[in-house]
mmCIF file of the N, C-alpha and C atoms, coordinates in Angstrom:
data_MODEL
# 
_entry.id   MODEL 
# 
loop_
_atom_site.group_PDB 
_atom_site.id 
_atom_site.type_symbol 
_atom_site.label_atom_id 
_atom_site.label_alt_id 
_atom_site.label_comp_id 
_atom_site.label_asym_id 
_atom_site.label_entity_id 
_atom_site.label_seq_id 
_atom_site.pdbx_PDB_ins_code 
_atom_site.Cartn_x 
_atom_site.Cartn_y 
_atom_site.Cartn_z 
_atom_site.occupancy 
_atom_site.B_iso_or_equiv 
_atom_site.pdbx_formal_charge 
_atom_site.auth_seq_id 
_atom_site.auth_comp_id 
_atom_site.auth_asym_id 
_atom_site.auth_atom_id 
_atom_site.pdbx_PDB_model_num 
ATOM 1   N N  . MET A 1 1  ? 5.691  12.350  -6.946  1.00 0.00 ? 1  MET A N  1 
ATOM 2   C CA . MET A 1 1  ? 5.804  11.190  -6.333  1.00 0.00 ? 1  MET A CA 1 
ATOM 3   C C  . MET A 1 1  ? 5.579  11.517  -4.821  1.00 0.00 ? 1  MET A C  1 
ATOM 4   N N  . PRO A 1 2  ? 4.728  10.552  -4.164  1.00 0.00 ? 2  PRO A N  1 
ATOM 5   C CA . PRO A 1 2  ? 4.288  10.845  -2.795  1.00 0.00 ? 2  PRO A CA 1 
ATOM 6   C C  . PRO A 1 2  ? 5.529  10.699  -1.708  1.00 0.00 ? 2  PRO A C  1 
ATOM 7   N N  . PRO A 1 3  ? 5.486  11.473  -0.579  1.00 0.00 ? 3  PRO A N  1 
ATOM 8   C CA . PRO A 1 3  ? 6.406  10.965  0.244   1.00 0.00 ? 3  PRO A CA 1 
ATOM 9   C C  . PRO A 1 3  ? 6.746  9.776   0.826   1.00 0.00 ? 3  PRO A C  1 
ATOM 10  N N  . ALA A 1 4  ? 7.701  9.042   1.033   1.00 0.00 ? 4  ALA A N  1 
ATOM 11  C CA . ALA A 1 4  ? 7.931  7.814   1.605   1.00 0.00 ? 4  ALA A CA 1 
ATOM 12  C C  . ALA A 1 4  ? 6.841  7.418   2.683   1.00 0.00 ? 4  ALA A C  1 
ATOM 13  N N  . ALA A 1 5  ? 6.577  8.258   3.647   1.00 0.00 ? 5  ALA A N  1 
ATOM 14  C CA . ALA A 1 5  ? 5.730  8.106   4.676   1.00 0.00 ? 5  ALA A CA 1 
ATOM 15  C C  . ALA A 1 5  ? 4.305  7.764   4.141   1.00 0.00 ? 5  ALA A C  1 
ATOM 16  N N  . THR A 1 6  ? 3.860  8.423   3.201   1.00 0.00 ? 6  THR A N  1 
ATOM 17  C CA . THR A 1 6  ? 2.480  8.271   2.644   1.00 0.00 ? 6  THR A CA 1 
ATOM 18  C C  . THR A 1 6  ? 2.480  6.936   1.791   1.00 0.00 ? 6  THR A C  1 
ATOM 19  N N  . LYS A 1 7  ? 3.559  6.669   1.096   1.00 0.00 ? 7  LYS A N  1 
ATOM 20  C CA . LYS A 1 7  ? 3.685  5.341   0.359   1.00 0.00 ? 7  LYS A CA 1 
ATOM 21  C C  . LYS A 1 7  ? 3.505  4.181   1.491   1.00 0.00 ? 7  LYS A C  1 
ATOM 22  N N  . ASP A 1 8  ? 4.320  4.363   2.408   1.00 0.00 ? 8  ASP A N  1 
ATOM 23  C CA . ASP A 1 8  ? 4.287  3.221   3.470   1.00 0.00 ? 8  ASP A CA 1 
ATOM 24  C C  . ASP A 1 8  ? 3.003  3.088   4.101   1.00 0.00 ? 8  ASP A C  1 
ATOM 25  N N  . GLU A 1 9  ? 2.254  4.247   4.362   1.00 0.00 ? 9  GLU A N  1 
ATOM 26  C CA . GLU A 1 9  ? 0.892  4.137   5.017   1.00 0.00 ? 9  GLU A CA 1 
ATOM 27  C C  . GLU A 1 9  ? -0.024 3.505   4.062   1.00 0.00 ? 9  GLU A C  1 
ATOM 28  N N  . ALA A 1 10 ? 0.103  3.886   2.658   1.00 0.00 ? 10 ALA A N  1 
ATOM 29  C CA . ALA A 1 10 ? -0.721 3.288   1.618   1.00 0.00 ? 10 ALA A CA 1 
ATOM 30  C C  . ALA A 1 10 ? -0.418 1.844   1.453   1.00 0.00 ? 10 ALA A C  1 
ATOM 31  N N  . LEU A 1 11 ? 0.791  1.321   1.661   1.00 0.00 ? 11 LEU A N  1 
ATOM 32  C CA . LEU A 1 11 ? 1.055  -0.191  1.516   1.00 0.00 ? 11 LEU A CA 1 
ATOM 33  C C  . LEU A 1 11 ? 0.612  -0.664  2.562   1.00 0.00 ? 11 LEU A C  1 
ATOM 34  N N  . ALA A 1 12 ? 0.608  -0.238  3.805   1.00 0.00 ? 12 ALA A N  1 
ATOM 35  C CA . ALA A 1 12 ? 0.071  -0.780  5.075   1.00 0.00 ? 12 ALA A CA 1 
ATOM 36  C C  . ALA A 1 12 ? -1.379 -1.063  4.890   1.00 0.00 ? 12 ALA A C  1 
ATOM 37  N N  . VAL A 1 13 ? -2.076 -0.081  4.348   1.00 0.00 ? 13 VAL A N  1 
ATOM 38  C CA . VAL A 1 13 ? -3.600 -0.170  4.176   1.00 0.00 ? 13 VAL A CA 1 
ATOM 39  C C  . VAL A 1 13 ? -3.793 -1.318  3.124   1.00 0.00 ? 13 VAL A C  1 
ATOM 40  N N  . LEU A 1 14 ? -3.022 -1.370  2.027   1.00 0.00 ? 14 LEU A N  1 
ATOM 41  C CA . LEU A 1 14 ? -3.203 -2.404  1.099   1.00 0.00 ? 14 LEU A CA 1 
ATOM 42  C C  . LEU A 1 14 ? -2.955 -3.627  1.597   1.00 0.00 ? 14 LEU A C  1 
ATOM 43  N N  . PHE A 1 15 ? -1.910 -3.872  2.349   1.00 0.00 ? 15 PHE A N  1 
ATOM 44  C CA . PHE A 1 15 ? -1.515 -4.976  3.019   1.00 0.00 ? 15 PHE A CA 1 
ATOM 45  C C  . PHE A 1 15 ? -2.627 -5.779  3.997   1.00 0.00 ? 15 PHE A C  1 
ATOM 46  N N  . ASP A 1 16 ? -3.301 -4.794  4.600   1.00 0.00 ? 16 ASP A N  1 
ATOM 47  C CA . ASP A 1 16 ? -4.239 -4.921  5.690   1.00 0.00 ? 16 ASP A CA 1 
ATOM 48  C C  . ASP A 1 16 ? -5.474 -5.669  4.816   1.00 0.00 ? 16 ASP A C  1 
ATOM 49  N N  . ILE A 1 17 ? -5.776 -4.947  3.541   1.00 0.00 ? 17 ILE A N  1 
ATOM 50  C CA . ILE A 1 17 ? -6.750 -5.437  2.634   1.00 0.00 ? 17 ILE A CA 1 
ATOM 51  C C  . ILE A 1 17 ? -6.429 -6.716  2.198   1.00 0.00 ? 17 ILE A C  1 
ATOM 52  N N  . SER A 1 18 ? -5.299 -6.886  1.806   1.00 0.00 ? 18 SER A N  1 
ATOM 53  C CA . SER A 1 18 ? -4.733 -8.346  1.157   1.00 0.00 ? 18 SER A CA 1 
ATOM 54  C C  . SER A 1 18 ? -4.877 -9.426  2.203   1.00 0.00 ? 18 SER A C  1 
ATOM 55  N N  . GLN A 1 19 ? -4.731 -9.184  3.431   1.00 0.00 ? 19 GLN A N  1 
ATOM 56  C CA . GLN A 1 19 ? -4.889 -10.165 4.553   1.00 0.00 ? 19 GLN A CA 1 
ATOM 57  C C  . GLN A 1 19 ? -6.399 -10.408 4.682   1.00 0.00 ? 19 GLN A C  1 
ATOM 58  N N  . LEU A 1 20 ? -7.216 -9.364  4.725   1.00 0.00 ? 20 LEU A N  1 
ATOM 59  C CA . LEU A 1 20 ? -8.563 -9.640  4.820   1.00 0.00 ? 20 LEU A CA 1 
ATOM 60  C C  . LEU A 1 20 ? -9.070 -10.502 3.772   1.00 0.00 ? 20 LEU A C  1 
ATOM 61  N N  . LEU A 1 21 ? -8.584 -10.358 2.531   1.00 0.00 ? 21 LEU A N  1 
ATOM 62  C CA . LEU A 1 21 ? -8.962 -11.128 1.399   1.00 0.00 ? 21 LEU A CA 1 
ATOM 63  C C  . LEU A 1 21 ? -8.259 -12.320 1.297   1.00 0.00 ? 21 LEU A C  1 
ATOM 64  N N  . GLU A 1 22 ? -7.372 -12.608 2.261   1.00 0.00 ? 22 GLU A N  1 
ATOM 65  C CA . GLU A 1 22 ? -6.537 -13.945 2.247   1.00 0.00 ? 22 GLU A CA 1 
ATOM 66  C C  . GLU A 1 22 ? -5.888 -14.089 0.830   1.00 0.00 ? 22 GLU A C  1 
ATOM 67  N N  . THR A 1 23 ? -5.214 -13.087 0.380   1.00 0.00 ? 23 THR A N  1 
ATOM 68  C CA . THR A 1 23 ? -4.591 -13.304 -0.841  1.00 0.00 ? 23 THR A CA 1 
ATOM 69  C C  . THR A 1 23 ? -3.214 -14.157 -0.684  1.00 0.00 ? 23 THR A C  1 
ATOM 70  N N  . GLY A 1 24 ? -2.584 -14.250 0.542   1.00 0.00 ? 24 GLY A N  1 
ATOM 71  C CA . GLY A 1 24 ? -1.487 -15.131 0.759   1.00 0.00 ? 24 GLY A CA 1 
ATOM 72  C C  . GLY A 1 24 ? -0.259 -14.371 0.383   1.00 0.00 ? 24 GLY A C  1 
ATOM 73  N N  . LEU A 1 25 ? -0.388 -13.008 0.053   1.00 0.00 ? 25 LEU A N  1 
ATOM 74  C CA . LEU A 1 25 ? 0.836  -12.194 -0.486  1.00 0.00 ? 25 LEU A CA 1 
ATOM 75  C C  . LEU A 1 25 ? 1.568  -11.615 0.751   1.00 0.00 ? 25 LEU A C  1 
ATOM 76  N N  . ASP A 1 26 ? 2.743  -11.612 0.841   1.00 0.00 ? 26 ASP A N  1 
ATOM 77  C CA . ASP A 1 26 ? 3.440  -10.975 1.928   1.00 0.00 ? 26 ASP A CA 1 
ATOM 78  C C  . ASP A 1 26 ? 3.548  -9.457  1.594   1.00 0.00 ? 26 ASP A C  1 
ATOM 79  N N  . ARG A 1 27 ? 4.033  -8.720  2.599   1.00 0.00 ? 27 ARG A N  1 
ATOM 80  C CA . ARG A 1 27 ? 4.162  -7.386  2.291   1.00 0.00 ? 27 ARG A CA 1 
ATOM 81  C C  . ARG A 1 27 ? 5.214  -7.066  1.302   1.00 0.00 ? 27 ARG A C  1 
ATOM 82  N N  . GLU A 1 28 ? 6.205  -7.695  1.278   1.00 0.00 ? 28 GLU A N  1 
ATOM 83  C CA . GLU A 1 28 ? 7.310  -7.396  0.168   1.00 0.00 ? 28 GLU A CA 1 
ATOM 84  C C  . GLU A 1 28 ? 6.853  -7.692  -1.010  1.00 0.00 ? 28 GLU A C  1 
ATOM 85  N N  . THR A 1 29 ? 6.097  -8.692  -1.407  1.00 0.00 ? 29 THR A N  1 
ATOM 86  C CA . THR A 1 29 ? 5.557  -9.291  -2.655  1.00 0.00 ? 29 THR A CA 1 
ATOM 87  C C  . THR A 1 29 ? 4.424  -8.097  -3.027  1.00 0.00 ? 29 THR A C  1 
ATOM 88  N N  . LEU A 1 30 ? 3.638  -7.833  -2.037  1.00 0.00 ? 30 LEU A N  1 
ATOM 89  C CA . LEU A 1 30 ? 2.651  -6.677  -2.445  1.00 0.00 ? 30 LEU A CA 1 
ATOM 90  C C  . LEU A 1 30 ? 3.205  -5.503  -2.907  1.00 0.00 ? 30 LEU A C  1 
ATOM 91  N N  . GLY A 1 31 ? 4.232  -5.131  -2.246  1.00 0.00 ? 31 GLY A N  1 
ATOM 92  C CA . GLY A 1 31 ? 4.900  -3.934  -2.624  1.00 0.00 ? 31 GLY A CA 1 
ATOM 93  C C  . GLY A 1 31 ? 5.519  -3.860  -3.991  1.00 0.00 ? 31 GLY A C  1 
ATOM 94  N N  . ILE A 1 32 ? 6.149  -5.029  -4.255  1.00 0.00 ? 32 ILE A N  1 
ATOM 95  C CA . ILE A 1 32 ? 6.663  -5.211  -5.689  1.00 0.00 ? 32 ILE A CA 1 
ATOM 96  C C  . ILE A 1 32 ? 5.553  -5.164  -6.610  1.00 0.00 ? 32 ILE A C  1 
ATOM 97  N N  . LEU A 1 33 ? 4.452  -5.747  -6.400  1.00 0.00 ? 33 LEU A N  1 
ATOM 98  C CA . LEU A 1 33 ? 3.312  -5.800  -7.373  1.00 0.00 ? 33 LEU A CA 1 
ATOM 99  C C  . LEU A 1 33 ? 2.760  -4.306  -7.499  1.00 0.00 ? 33 LEU A C  1 
ATOM 100 N N  . VAL A 1 34 ? 2.581  -3.437  -6.431  1.00 0.00 ? 34 VAL A N  1 
ATOM 101 C CA . VAL A 1 34 ? 2.148  -2.278  -6.324  1.00 0.00 ? 34 VAL A CA 1 
ATOM 102 C C  . VAL A 1 34 ? 3.123  -1.447  -7.400  1.00 0.00 ? 34 VAL A C  1 
ATOM 103 N N  . GLU A 1 35 ? 4.410  -1.497  -7.121  1.00 0.00 ? 35 GLU A N  1 
ATOM 104 C CA . GLU A 1 35 ? 5.536  -0.941  -7.869  1.00 0.00 ? 35 GLU A CA 1 
ATOM 105 C C  . GLU A 1 35 ? 5.362  -1.174  -9.343  1.00 0.00 ? 35 GLU A C  1 
ATOM 106 N N  . LEU A 1 36 ? 5.204  -2.402  -9.590  1.00 0.00 ? 36 LEU A N  1 
ATOM 107 C CA . LEU A 1 36 ? 5.088  -2.723  -11.072 1.00 0.00 ? 36 LEU A CA 1 
ATOM 108 C C  . LEU A 1 36 ? 3.881  -2.211  -11.636 1.00 0.00 ? 36 LEU A C  1 
ATOM 109 N N  . THR A 1 37 ? 2.712  -2.111  -10.996 1.00 0.00 ? 37 THR A N  1 
ATOM 110 C CA . THR A 1 37 ? 1.442  -1.788  -11.339 1.00 0.00 ? 37 THR A CA 1 
ATOM 111 C C  . THR A 1 37 ? 1.774  -0.050  -11.718 1.00 0.00 ? 37 THR A C  1 
ATOM 112 N N  . GLU A 1 38 ? 2.275  0.509   -10.659 1.00 0.00 ? 38 GLU A N  1 
ATOM 113 C CA . GLU A 1 38 ? 2.439  2.149   -10.799 1.00 0.00 ? 38 GLU A CA 1 
ATOM 114 C C  . GLU A 1 38 ? 3.448  2.316   -11.939 1.00 0.00 ? 38 GLU A C  1 
ATOM 115 N N  . SER A 1 39 ? 4.287  1.399   -12.338 1.00 0.00 ? 39 SER A N  1 
ATOM 116 C CA . SER A 1 39 ? 5.176  1.516   -13.638 1.00 0.00 ? 39 SER A CA 1 
ATOM 117 C C  . SER A 1 39 ? 4.541  1.296   -14.853 1.00 0.00 ? 39 SER A C  1 
ATOM 118 N N  . GLY A 1 40 ? 3.287  0.706   -14.947 1.00 0.00 ? 40 GLY A N  1 
ATOM 119 C CA . GLY A 1 40 ? 2.387  0.559   -16.056 1.00 0.00 ? 40 GLY A CA 1 
ATOM 120 C C  . GLY A 1 40 ? 2.293  -0.825  -16.397 1.00 0.00 ? 40 GLY A C  1 
ATOM 121 N N  . VAL A 1 41 ? 2.577  -1.702  -15.779 1.00 0.00 ? 41 VAL A N  1 
ATOM 122 C CA . VAL A 1 41 ? 2.345  -3.178  -15.984 1.00 0.00 ? 41 VAL A CA 1 
ATOM 123 C C  . VAL A 1 41 ? 0.936  -3.340  -15.726 1.00 0.00 ? 41 VAL A C  1 
ATOM 124 N N  . ASN A 1 42 ? 0.240  -4.103  -16.689 1.00 0.00 ? 42 ASN A N  1 
ATOM 125 C CA . ASN A 1 42 ? -1.153 -4.491  -16.577 1.00 0.00 ? 42 ASN A CA 1 
ATOM 126 C C  . ASN A 1 42 ? -1.394 -5.224  -15.208 1.00 0.00 ? 42 ASN A C  1 
ATOM 127 N N  . PRO A 1 43 ? -2.345 -4.890  -14.252 1.00 0.00 ? 43 PRO A N  1 
ATOM 128 C CA . PRO A 1 43 ? -2.578 -5.539  -13.167 1.00 0.00 ? 43 PRO A CA 1 
ATOM 129 C C  . PRO A 1 43 ? -3.070 -6.839  -13.403 1.00 0.00 ? 43 PRO A C  1 
ATOM 130 N N  . GLU A 1 44 ? -4.132 -7.147  -14.329 1.00 0.00 ? 44 GLU A N  1 
ATOM 131 C CA . GLU A 1 44 ? -4.559 -8.434  -14.687 1.00 0.00 ? 44 GLU A CA 1 
ATOM 132 C C  . GLU A 1 44 ? -3.339 -9.263  -15.227 1.00 0.00 ? 44 GLU A C  1 
ATOM 133 N N  . ALA A 1 45 ? -2.474 -8.903  -15.931 1.00 0.00 ? 45 ALA A N  1 
ATOM 134 C CA . ALA A 1 45 ? -1.283 -9.726  -16.417 1.00 0.00 ? 45 ALA A CA 1 
ATOM 135 C C  . ALA A 1 45 ? -0.537 -10.181 -15.061 1.00 0.00 ? 45 ALA A C  1 
ATOM 136 N N  . LEU A 1 46 ? -0.313 -9.274  -14.126 1.00 0.00 ? 46 LEU A N  1 
ATOM 137 C CA . LEU A 1 46 ? 0.407  -9.427  -12.887 1.00 0.00 ? 46 LEU A CA 1 
ATOM 138 C C  . LEU A 1 46 ? -0.424 -10.580 -12.117 1.00 0.00 ? 46 LEU A C  1 
ATOM 139 N N  . ALA A 1 47 ? -1.586 -10.443 -11.972 1.00 0.00 ? 47 ALA A N  1 
ATOM 140 C CA . ALA A 1 47 ? -2.390 -11.352 -11.252 1.00 0.00 ? 47 ALA A CA 1 
ATOM 141 C C  . ALA A 1 47 ? -2.279 -12.779 -11.938 1.00 0.00 ? 47 ALA A C  1 
ATOM 142 N N  . ALA A 1 48 ? -2.331 -12.973 -13.230 1.00 0.00 ? 48 ALA A N  1 
ATOM 143 C CA . ALA A 1 48 ? -2.232 -14.090 -14.097 1.00 0.00 ? 48 ALA A CA 1 
ATOM 144 C C  . ALA A 1 48 ? -0.854 -14.785 -13.680 1.00 0.00 ? 48 ALA A C  1 
ATOM 145 N N  . VAL A 1 49 ? 0.287  -13.814 -13.683 1.00 0.00 ? 49 VAL A N  1 
ATOM 146 C CA . VAL A 1 49 ? 1.480  -14.353 -13.411 1.00 0.00 ? 49 VAL A CA 1 
ATOM 147 C C  . VAL A 1 49 ? 1.645  -14.930 -11.997 1.00 0.00 ? 49 VAL A C  1 
ATOM 148 N N  . VAL A 1 50 ? 1.099  -14.347 -10.976 1.00 0.00 ? 50 VAL A N  1 
ATOM 149 C CA . VAL A 1 50 ? 1.170  -14.746 -9.631  1.00 0.00 ? 50 VAL A CA 1 
ATOM 150 C C  . VAL A 1 50 ? 0.382  -16.009 -9.439  1.00 0.00 ? 50 VAL A C  1 
ATOM 151 N N  . LYS A 1 51 ? -0.731 -16.181 -10.177 1.00 0.00 ? 51 LYS A N  1 
ATOM 152 C CA . LYS A 1 51 ? -1.576 -17.483 -10.153 1.00 0.00 ? 51 LYS A CA 1 
ATOM 153 C C  . LYS A 1 51 ? -0.783 -18.598 -10.742 1.00 0.00 ? 51 LYS A C  1 
ATOM 154 N N  . GLU A 1 52 ? -0.289 -18.470 -11.918 1.00 0.00 ? 52 GLU A N  1 
ATOM 155 C CA . GLU A 1 52 ? 0.581  -19.371 -12.393 1.00 0.00 ? 52 GLU A CA 1 
ATOM 156 C C  . GLU A 1 52 ? 1.866  -19.899 -11.655 1.00 0.00 ? 52 GLU A C  1 
ATOM 157 N N  . LEU A 1 53 ? 2.532  -18.780 -11.053 1.00 0.00 ? 53 LEU A N  1 
ATOM 158 C CA . LEU A 1 53 ? 3.659  -19.142 -10.384 1.00 0.00 ? 53 LEU A CA 1 
ATOM 159 C C  . LEU A 1 53 ? 3.174  -20.197 -9.139  1.00 0.00 ? 53 LEU A C  1 
ATOM 160 N N  . ARG A 1 54 ? 2.090  -19.680 -8.581  1.00 0.00 ? 54 ARG A N  1 
ATOM 161 C CA . ARG A 1 54 ? 1.583  -20.556 -7.468  1.00 0.00 ? 54 ARG A CA 1 
ATOM 162 C C  . ARG A 1 54 ? 1.137  -21.916 -7.884  1.00 0.00 ? 54 ARG A C  1 
ATOM 163 N N  . ARG A 1 55 ? 0.694  -22.021 -8.926  1.00 0.00 ? 55 ARG A N  1 
ATOM 164 C CA . ARG A 1 55 ? 0.470  -23.425 -9.502  1.00 0.00 ? 55 ARG A CA 1 
ATOM 165 C C  . ARG A 1 55 ? 1.604  -24.268 -9.727  1.00 0.00 ? 55 ARG A C  1 
ATOM 166 N N  . GLU A 1 56 ? 2.585  -23.538 -10.391 1.00 0.00 ? 56 GLU A N  1 
ATOM 167 C CA . GLU A 1 56 ? 3.910  -24.161 -10.491 1.00 0.00 ? 56 GLU A CA 1 
ATOM 168 C C  . GLU A 1 56 ? 4.599  -24.666 -9.268  1.00 0.00 ? 56 GLU A C  1 
ATOM 169 N N  . SER A 1 57 ? 4.566  -23.801 -8.363  1.00 0.00 ? 57 SER A N  1 
ATOM 170 C CA . SER A 1 57 ? 5.234  -23.880 -6.920  1.00 0.00 ? 57 SER A CA 1 
ATOM 171 C C  . SER A 1 57 ? 4.595  -25.203 -6.393  1.00 0.00 ? 57 SER A C  1 
ATOM 172 N N  . ALA A 1 58 ? 3.237  -25.152 -6.380  1.00 0.00 ? 58 ALA A N  1 
ATOM 173 C CA . ALA A 1 58 ? 2.490  -26.476 -5.814  1.00 0.00 ? 58 ALA A CA 1 
ATOM 174 C C  . ALA A 1 58 ? 2.811  -27.736 -6.516  1.00 0.00 ? 58 ALA A C  1 
ATOM 175 N N  . ALA A 1 59 ? 2.972  -27.694 -7.856  1.00 0.00 ? 59 ALA A N  1 
ATOM 176 C CA . ALA A 1 59 ? 3.279  -28.805 -8.529  1.00 0.00 ? 59 ALA A CA 1 
ATOM 177 C C  . ALA A 1 59 ? 4.782  -29.398 -8.217  1.00 0.00 ? 59 ALA A C  1 
ATOM 178 N N  . LEU A 1 60 ? 5.711  -28.462 -8.069  1.00 0.00 ? 60 LEU A N  1 
ATOM 179 C CA . LEU A 1 60 ? 7.013  -28.777 -7.655  1.00 0.00 ? 60 LEU A CA 1 
ATOM 180 C C  . LEU A 1 60 ? 6.998  -29.423 -6.454  1.00 0.00 ? 60 LEU A C  1 
ATOM 181 N N  . ARG A 1 61 ? 6.316  -28.928 -5.334  1.00 0.00 ? 61 ARG A N  1 
ATOM 182 C CA . ARG A 1 61 ? 6.318  -29.180 -3.943  1.00 0.00 ? 61 ARG A CA 1 
ATOM 183 C C  . ARG A 1 61 ? 5.623  -30.752 -4.044  1.00 0.00 ? 61 ARG A C  1 
ATOM 184 N N  . ASP A 1 62 ? 4.649  -31.015 -4.819  1.00 0.00 ? 62 ASP A N  1 
ATOM 185 C CA . ASP A 1 62 ? 3.940  -32.213 -4.798  1.00 0.00 ? 62 ASP A CA 1 
ATOM 186 C C  . ASP A 1 62 ? 4.810  -33.238 -5.438  1.00 0.00 ? 62 ASP A C  1 
ATOM 187 N N  . ALA A 1 63 ? 5.605  -32.851 -6.419  1.00 0.00 ? 63 ALA A N  1 
ATOM 188 C CA . ALA A 1 63 ? 6.683  -33.865 -7.046  1.00 0.00 ? 63 ALA A CA 1 
ATOM 189 C C  . ALA A 1 63 ? 7.660  -34.217 -6.044  1.00 0.00 ? 63 ALA A C  1 
ATOM 190 N N  . GLU A 1 64 ? 8.121  -33.164 -5.307  1.00 0.00 ? 64 GLU A N  1 
ATOM 191 C CA . GLU A 1 64 ? 9.248  -33.363 -4.365  1.00 0.00 ? 64 GLU A CA 1 
ATOM 192 C C  . GLU A 1 64 ? 8.806  -34.233 -3.234  1.00 0.00 ? 64 GLU A C  1 
ATOM 193 N N  . ALA A 1 65 ? 7.470  -34.007 -2.805  1.00 0.00 ? 65 ALA A N  1 
ATOM 194 C CA . ALA A 1 65 ? 6.971  -34.869 -1.672  1.00 0.00 ? 65 ALA A CA 1 
ATOM 195 C C  . ALA A 1 65 ? 6.866  -36.317 -2.188  1.00 0.00 ? 65 ALA A C  1 
ATOM 196 N N  . LYS A 1 66 ? 6.338  -36.504 -3.437  1.00 0.00 ? 66 LYS A N  1 
ATOM 197 C CA . LYS A 1 66 ? 6.251  -37.824 -4.017  1.00 0.00 ? 66 LYS A CA 1 
ATOM 198 C C  . LYS A 1 66 ? 7.588  -38.520 -4.235  1.00 0.00 ? 66 LYS A C  1 
ATOM 199 N N  . ALA A 1 67 ? 8.691  -37.763 -4.462  1.00 0.00 ? 67 ALA A N  1 
ATOM 200 C CA . ALA A 1 67 ? 9.909  -38.448 -4.581  1.00 0.00 ? 67 ALA A CA 1 
ATOM 201 C C  . ALA A 1 67 ? 10.441 -38.720 -3.363  1.00 0.00 ? 67 ALA A C  1 
ATOM 202 N N  . ALA A 1 68 ? 10.367 -37.894 -2.494  1.00 0.00 ? 68 ALA A N  1 
ATOM 203 C CA . ALA A 1 68 ? 10.765 -38.128 -1.100  1.00 0.00 ? 68 ALA A CA 1 
ATOM 204 C C  . ALA A 1 68 ? 10.109 -39.407 -0.519  1.00 0.00 ? 68 ALA A C  1 
ATOM 205 N N  . GLU A 1 69 ? 8.761  -39.614 -0.700  1.00 0.00 ? 69 GLU A N  1 
ATOM 206 C CA . GLU A 1 69 ? 7.978  -40.650 -0.199  1.00 0.00 ? 69 GLU A CA 1 
ATOM 207 C C  . GLU A 1 69 ? 8.404  -41.957 -0.950  1.00 0.00 ? 69 GLU A C  1 
ATOM 208 N N  . ALA A 1 70 ? 8.784  -42.042 -2.236  1.00 0.00 ? 70 ALA A N  1 
ATOM 209 C CA . ALA A 1 70 ? 9.284  -42.993 -2.971  1.00 0.00 ? 70 ALA A CA 1 
ATOM 210 C C  . ALA A 1 70 ? 10.713 -43.521 -2.578  1.00 0.00 ? 70 ALA A C  1 
ATOM 211 N N  . GLU A 1 71 ? 11.471 -42.442 -2.132  1.00 0.00 ? 71 GLU A N  1 
ATOM 212 C CA . GLU A 1 71 ? 12.954 -42.645 -1.700  1.00 0.00 ? 71 GLU A CA 1 
ATOM 213 C C  . GLU A 1 71 ? 12.877 -43.309 -0.345  1.00 0.00 ? 71 GLU A C  1 
ATOM 214 N N  . ALA A 1 72 ? 11.957 -43.055 0.385   1.00 0.00 ? 72 ALA A N  1 
ATOM 215 C CA . ALA A 1 72 ? 11.720 -43.510 1.797   1.00 0.00 ? 72 ALA A CA 1 
ATOM 216 C C  . ALA A 1 72 ? 11.328 -45.119 1.838   1.00 0.00 ? 72 ALA A C  1 
ATOM 217 N N  . ARG A 1 73 ? 10.691 -45.576 0.667   1.00 0.00 ? 73 ARG A N  1 
ATOM 218 C CA . ARG A 1 73 ? 10.308 -47.040 0.669   1.00 0.00 ? 73 ARG A CA 1 
ATOM 219 C C  . ARG A 1 73 ? 11.357 -47.851 0.322   1.00 0.00 ? 73 ARG A C  1 
# 
């Protein structure tokens, strides 16, 4: 297991790359995804889960906005 400083540096580089690619992942989420991948979770499966969670979140936000708009009328 690499020292904490090395892991922090690696995460910082990954976060910079993530920002350049405009993934929308914050540092904490990226760290969790890296840990899951290092634990053996399939990265493609993780990507699919992240995409699905984003879709669901957007759908909920849209529904809440529509409900608030209808309520305001």
